[in-house]
mmCIF file of the N, C-alpha and C atoms, coordinates in Angstrom:
data_MODEL
# 
_entry.id   MODEL 
# 
loop_
_atom_site.group_PDB 
_atom_site.id 
_atom_site.type_symbol 
_atom_site.label_atom_id 
_atom_site.label_alt_id 
_atom_site.label_comp_id 
_atom_site.label_asym_id 
_atom_site.label_entity_id 
_atom_site.label_seq_id 
_atom_site.pdbx_PDB_ins_code 
_atom_site.Cartn_x 
_atom_site.Cartn_y 
_atom_site.Cartn_z 
_atom_site.occupancy 
_atom_site.B_iso_or_equiv 
_atom_site.pdbx_formal_charge 
_atom_site.auth_seq_id 
_atom_site.auth_comp_id 
_atom_site.auth_asym_id 
_atom_site.auth_atom_id 
_atom_site.pdbx_PDB_model_num 
ATOM 1   N N  . UNK A 1 1  ? 69.392 82.025  50.697 1.00 0.00 ? 1  UNK A N  1 
ATOM 2   C CA . UNK A 1 1  ? 70.020 80.897  51.320 1.00 0.00 ? 1  UNK A CA 1 
ATOM 3   C C  . UNK A 1 1  ? 70.409 81.301  52.745 1.00 0.00 ? 1  UNK A C  1 
ATOM 4   N N  . UNK A 1 2  ? 70.024 80.539  53.748 1.00 0.00 ? 2  UNK A N  1 
ATOM 5   C CA . UNK A 1 2  ? 70.381 80.868  55.134 1.00 0.00 ? 2  UNK A CA 1 
ATOM 6   C C  . UNK A 1 2  ? 71.893 80.979  55.312 1.00 0.00 ? 2  UNK A C  1 
ATOM 7   N N  . UNK A 1 3  ? 72.312 81.979  56.055 1.00 0.00 ? 3  UNK A N  1 
ATOM 8   C CA . UNK A 1 3  ? 73.725 82.179  56.312 1.00 0.00 ? 3  UNK A CA 1 
ATOM 9   C C  . UNK A 1 3  ? 74.458 82.956  55.229 1.00 0.00 ? 3  UNK A C  1 
ATOM 10  N N  . UNK A 1 4  ? 73.722 83.400  54.216 1.00 0.00 ? 4  UNK A N  1 
ATOM 11  C CA . UNK A 1 4  ? 74.335 84.156  53.122 1.00 0.00 ? 4  UNK A CA 1 
ATOM 12  C C  . UNK A 1 4  ? 73.892 85.605  53.175 1.00 0.00 ? 4  UNK A C  1 
ATOM 13  N N  . UNK A 1 5  ? 74.651 86.461  52.530 1.00 0.00 ? 5  UNK A N  1 
ATOM 14  C CA . UNK A 1 5  ? 74.274 87.861  52.437 1.00 0.00 ? 5  UNK A CA 1 
ATOM 15  C C  . UNK A 1 5  ? 74.888 88.469  51.191 1.00 0.00 ? 5  UNK A C  1 
ATOM 16  N N  . UNK A 1 6  ? 74.284 89.542  50.731 1.00 0.00 ? 6  UNK A N  1 
ATOM 17  C CA . UNK A 1 6  ? 74.836 90.343  49.653 1.00 0.00 ? 6  UNK A CA 1 
ATOM 18  C C  . UNK A 1 6  ? 75.426 91.594  50.271 1.00 0.00 ? 6  UNK A C  1 
ATOM 19  N N  . UNK A 1 7  ? 76.562 92.009  49.777 1.00 0.00 ? 7  UNK A N  1 
ATOM 20  C CA . UNK A 1 7  ? 77.161 93.254  50.240 1.00 0.00 ? 7  UNK A CA 1 
ATOM 21  C C  . UNK A 1 7  ? 77.181 94.234  49.073 1.00 0.00 ? 7  UNK A C  1 
ATOM 22  N N  . UNK A 1 8  ? 76.492 95.352  49.253 1.00 0.00 ? 8  UNK A N  1 
ATOM 23  C CA . UNK A 1 8  ? 76.490 96.403  48.252 1.00 0.00 ? 8  UNK A CA 1 
ATOM 24  C C  . UNK A 1 8  ? 77.451 97.479  48.725 1.00 0.00 ? 8  UNK A C  1 
ATOM 25  N N  . UNK A 1 9  ? 78.484 97.717  47.941 1.00 0.00 ? 9  UNK A N  1 
ATOM 26  C CA . UNK A 1 9  ? 79.499 98.678  48.345 1.00 0.00 ? 9  UNK A CA 1 
ATOM 27  C C  . UNK A 1 9  ? 79.776 99.659  47.221 1.00 0.00 ? 9  UNK A C  1 
ATOM 28  N N  . UNK A 1 10 ? 80.366 100.753 47.593 1.00 0.00 ? 10 UNK A N  1 
ATOM 29  C CA . UNK A 1 10 ? 80.869 101.678 46.591 1.00 0.00 ? 10 UNK A CA 1 
ATOM 30  C C  . UNK A 1 10 ? 82.355 101.851 46.839 1.00 0.00 ? 10 UNK A C  1 
ATOM 31  N N  . UNK A 1 11 ? 83.093 102.038 45.803 1.00 0.00 ? 11 UNK A N  1 
ATOM 32  C CA . UNK A 1 11 ? 84.537 102.226 45.899 1.00 0.00 ? 11 UNK A CA 1 
ATOM 33  C C  . UNK A 1 11 ? 84.861 103.653 45.487 1.00 0.00 ? 11 UNK A C  1 
ATOM 34  N N  . UNK A 1 12 ? 85.708 104.282 46.281 1.00 0.00 ? 12 UNK A N  1 
ATOM 35  C CA . UNK A 1 12 ? 86.133 105.641 45.972 1.00 0.00 ? 12 UNK A CA 1 
ATOM 36  C C  . UNK A 1 12 ? 87.492 105.623 45.289 1.00 0.00 ? 12 UNK A C  1 
ATOM 37  N N  . UNK A 1 13 ? 87.767 106.692 44.582 1.00 0.00 ? 13 UNK A N  1 
ATOM 38  C CA . UNK A 1 13 ? 89.072 106.843 43.956 1.00 0.00 ? 13 UNK A CA 1 
ATOM 39  C C  . UNK A 1 13 ? 90.062 107.299 45.017 1.00 0.00 ? 13 UNK A C  1 
ATOM 40  N N  . UNK A 1 14 ? 91.211 106.633 45.063 1.00 0.00 ? 14 UNK A N  1 
ATOM 41  C CA . UNK A 1 14 ? 92.279 107.012 45.985 1.00 0.00 ? 14 UNK A CA 1 
ATOM 42  C C  . UNK A 1 14 ? 92.943 108.269 45.424 1.00 0.00 ? 14 UNK A C  1 
ATOM 43  N N  . UNK A 1 15 ? 92.862 109.387 46.146 1.00 0.00 ? 15 UNK A N  1 
ATOM 44  C CA . UNK A 1 15 ? 93.418 110.628 45.609 1.00 0.00 ? 15 UNK A CA 1 
ATOM 45  C C  . UNK A 1 15 ? 94.929 110.573 45.394 1.00 0.00 ? 15 UNK A C  1 
ATOM 46  N N  . UNK A 1 16 ? 95.609 109.702 46.122 1.00 0.00 ? 16 UNK A N  1 
ATOM 47  C CA . UNK A 1 16 ? 97.066 109.611 45.970 1.00 0.00 ? 16 UNK A CA 1 
ATOM 48  C C  . UNK A 1 16 ? 97.471 108.930 44.665 1.00 0.00 ? 16 UNK A C  1 
ATOM 49  N N  . UNK A 1 17 ? 96.625 107.993 44.193 1.00 0.00 ? 17 UNK A N  1 
ATOM 50  C CA . UNK A 1 17 ? 96.989 107.222 43.001 1.00 0.00 ? 17 UNK A CA 1 
ATOM 51  C C  . UNK A 1 17 ? 96.061 107.461 41.813 1.00 0.00 ? 17 UNK A C  1 
ATOM 52  N N  . UNK A 1 18 ? 94.854 107.988 42.076 1.00 0.00 ? 18 UNK A N  1 
ATOM 53  C CA . UNK A 1 18 ? 93.878 108.160 41.003 1.00 0.00 ? 18 UNK A CA 1 
ATOM 54  C C  . UNK A 1 18 ? 93.198 106.863 40.606 1.00 0.00 ? 18 UNK A C  1 
ATOM 55  N N  . UNK A 1 19 ? 93.430 105.800 41.368 1.00 0.00 ? 19 UNK A N  1 
ATOM 56  C CA . UNK A 1 19 ? 92.842 104.498 41.067 1.00 0.00 ? 19 UNK A CA 1 
ATOM 57  C C  . UNK A 1 19 ? 91.775 104.156 42.099 1.00 0.00 ? 19 UNK A C  1 
ATOM 58  N N  . UNK A 1 20 ? 90.902 103.203 41.763 1.00 0.00 ? 20 UNK A N  1 
ATOM 59  C CA . UNK A 1 20 ? 89.889 102.763 42.712 1.00 0.00 ? 20 UNK A CA 1 
ATOM 60  C C  . UNK A 1 20 ? 90.539 102.112 43.921 1.00 0.00 ? 20 UNK A C  1 
ATOM 61  N N  . UNK A 1 21 ? 90.007 102.417 45.084 1.00 0.00 ? 21 UNK A N  1 
ATOM 62  C CA . UNK A 1 21 ? 90.477 101.799 46.323 1.00 0.00 ? 21 UNK A CA 1 
ATOM 63  C C  . UNK A 1 21 ? 89.796 100.442 46.448 1.00 0.00 ? 21 UNK A C  1 
ATOM 64  N N  . UNK A 1 22 ? 90.530 99.372  46.221 1.00 0.00 ? 22 UNK A N  1 
ATOM 65  C CA . UNK A 1 22 ? 89.980 98.022  46.271 1.00 0.00 ? 22 UNK A CA 1 
ATOM 66  C C  . UNK A 1 22 ? 90.459 97.266  47.506 1.00 0.00 ? 22 UNK A C  1 
ATOM 67  N N  . UNK A 1 23 ? 90.940 98.000  48.511 1.00 0.00 ? 23 UNK A N  1 
ATOM 68  C CA . UNK A 1 23 ? 91.459 97.345  49.706 1.00 0.00 ? 23 UNK A CA 1 
ATOM 69  C C  . UNK A 1 23 ? 90.331 96.668  50.490 1.00 0.00 ? 23 UNK A C  1 
ATOM 70  N N  . UNK A 1 24 ? 90.693 95.659  51.231 1.00 0.00 ? 24 UNK A N  1 
ATOM 71  C CA . UNK A 1 24 ? 89.753 94.900  52.043 1.00 0.00 ? 24 UNK A CA 1 
ATOM 72  C C  . UNK A 1 24 ? 89.660 95.534  53.417 1.00 0.00 ? 24 UNK A C  1 
ATOM 73  N N  . UNK A 1 25 ? 88.443 95.764  53.893 1.00 0.00 ? 25 UNK A N  1 
ATOM 74  C CA . UNK A 1 25 ? 88.228 96.376  55.207 1.00 0.00 ? 25 UNK A CA 1 
ATOM 75  C C  . UNK A 1 25 ? 87.824 95.286  56.190 1.00 0.00 ? 25 UNK A C  1 
ATOM 76  N N  . UNK A 1 26 ? 88.786 94.777  56.951 1.00 0.00 ? 26 UNK A N  1 
ATOM 77  C CA . UNK A 1 26 ? 88.520 93.679  57.880 1.00 0.00 ? 26 UNK A CA 1 
ATOM 78  C C  . UNK A 1 26 ? 87.517 94.081  58.958 1.00 0.00 ? 26 UNK A C  1 
ATOM 79  N N  . UNK A 1 27 ? 87.551 95.332  59.399 1.00 0.00 ? 27 UNK A N  1 
ATOM 80  C CA . UNK A 1 27 ? 86.610 95.787  60.416 1.00 0.00 ? 27 UNK A CA 1 
ATOM 81  C C  . UNK A 1 27 ? 85.181 95.733  59.921 1.00 0.00 ? 27 UNK A C  1 
ATOM 82  N N  . UNK A 1 28 ? 84.982 96.116  58.679 1.00 0.00 ? 28 UNK A N  1 
ATOM 83  C CA . UNK A 1 28 ? 83.647 96.075  58.091 1.00 0.00 ? 28 UNK A CA 1 
ATOM 84  C C  . UNK A 1 28 ? 83.179 94.625  57.954 1.00 0.00 ? 28 UNK A C  1 
ATOM 85  N N  . UNK A 1 29 ? 84.054 93.750  57.522 1.00 0.00 ? 29 UNK A N  1 
ATOM 86  C CA . UNK A 1 29 ? 83.687 92.341  57.374 1.00 0.00 ? 29 UNK A CA 1 
ATOM 87  C C  . UNK A 1 29 ? 83.318 91.733  58.723 1.00 0.00 ? 29 UNK A C  1 
ATOM 88  N N  . UNK A 1 30 ? 84.069 92.065  59.753 1.00 0.00 ? 30 UNK A N  1 
ATOM 89  C CA . UNK A 1 30 ? 83.774 91.555  61.090 1.00 0.00 ? 30 UNK A CA 1 
ATOM 90  C C  . UNK A 1 30 ? 82.395 92.010  61.551 1.00 0.00 ? 30 UNK A C  1 
ATOM 91  N N  . UNK A 1 31 ? 82.048 93.264  61.271 1.00 0.00 ? 31 UNK A N  1 
ATOM 92  C CA . UNK A 1 31 ? 80.730 93.781  61.624 1.00 0.00 ? 31 UNK A CA 1 
ATOM 93  C C  . UNK A 1 31 ? 79.609 93.064  60.886 1.00 0.00 ? 31 UNK A C  1 
ATOM 94  N N  . UNK A 1 32 ? 79.831 92.776  59.622 1.00 0.00 ? 32 UNK A N  1 
ATOM 95  C CA . UNK A 1 32 ? 78.824 92.066  58.830 1.00 0.00 ? 32 UNK A CA 1 
ATOM 96  C C  . UNK A 1 32 ? 78.629 90.652  59.382 1.00 0.00 ? 32 UNK A C  1 
ATOM 97  N N  . UNK A 1 33 ? 79.722 89.967  59.675 1.00 0.00 ? 33 UNK A N  1 
ATOM 98  C CA . UNK A 1 33 ? 79.606 88.611  60.203 1.00 0.00 ? 33 UNK A CA 1 
ATOM 99  C C  . UNK A 1 33 ? 78.912 88.603  61.560 1.00 0.00 ? 33 UNK A C  1 
ATOM 100 N N  . UNK A 1 34 ? 79.160 89.609  62.377 1.00 0.00 ? 34 UNK A N  1 
ATOM 101 C CA . UNK A 1 34 ? 78.523 89.682  63.692 1.00 0.00 ? 34 UNK A CA 1 
ATOM 102 C C  . UNK A 1 34 ? 77.016 89.851  63.565 1.00 0.00 ? 34 UNK A C  1 
ATOM 103 N N  . UNK A 1 35 ? 76.561 90.615  62.577 1.00 0.00 ? 35 UNK A N  1 
ATOM 104 C CA . UNK A 1 35 ? 75.125 90.834  62.426 1.00 0.00 ? 35 UNK A CA 1 
ATOM 105 C C  . UNK A 1 35 ? 74.421 89.638  61.812 1.00 0.00 ? 35 UNK A C  1 
ATOM 106 N N  . UNK A 1 36 ? 75.165 88.742  61.180 1.00 0.00 ? 36 UNK A N  1 
ATOM 107 C CA . UNK A 1 36 ? 74.535 87.584  60.550 1.00 0.00 ? 36 UNK A CA 1 
ATOM 108 C C  . UNK A 1 36 ? 74.728 86.310  61.362 1.00 0.00 ? 36 UNK A C  1 
ATOM 109 N N  . UNK A 1 37 ? 75.381 86.389  62.514 1.00 0.00 ? 37 UNK A N  1 
ATOM 110 C CA . UNK A 1 37 ? 75.609 85.184  63.312 1.00 0.00 ? 37 UNK A CA 1 
ATOM 111 C C  . UNK A 1 37 ? 74.303 84.742  63.985 1.00 0.00 ? 37 UNK A C  1 
ATOM 112 N N  . UNK A 1 38 ? 74.225 83.462  64.222 1.00 0.00 ? 38 UNK A N  1 
ATOM 113 C CA . UNK A 1 38 ? 73.040 82.887  64.868 1.00 0.00 ? 38 UNK A CA 1 
ATOM 114 C C  . UNK A 1 38 ? 73.433 82.464  66.274 1.00 0.00 ? 38 UNK A C  1 
ATOM 115 N N  . UNK A 1 39 ? 72.710 82.973  67.237 1.00 0.00 ? 39 UNK A N  1 
ATOM 116 C CA . UNK A 1 39 ? 72.956 82.613  68.635 1.00 0.00 ? 39 UNK A CA 1 
ATOM 117 C C  . UNK A 1 39 ? 72.124 81.372  68.967 1.00 0.00 ? 39 UNK A C  1 
ATOM 118 N N  . UNK A 1 40 ? 72.783 80.375  69.561 1.00 0.00 ? 40 UNK A N  1 
ATOM 119 C CA . UNK A 1 40 ? 72.085 79.114  69.856 1.00 0.00 ? 40 UNK A CA 1 
ATOM 120 C C  . UNK A 1 40 ? 71.425 79.117  71.117 1.00 0.00 ? 40 UNK A C  1 
# 
């Protein structure tokens, strides 16, 4: 579908908590959106 993308990610264990790091990376999302934008 035009304008859509799949993101394949891996999650690491946070050594401080022993749990998966599920935090959102805004910088990464911004980079993905920039590469999928359409210039008119």
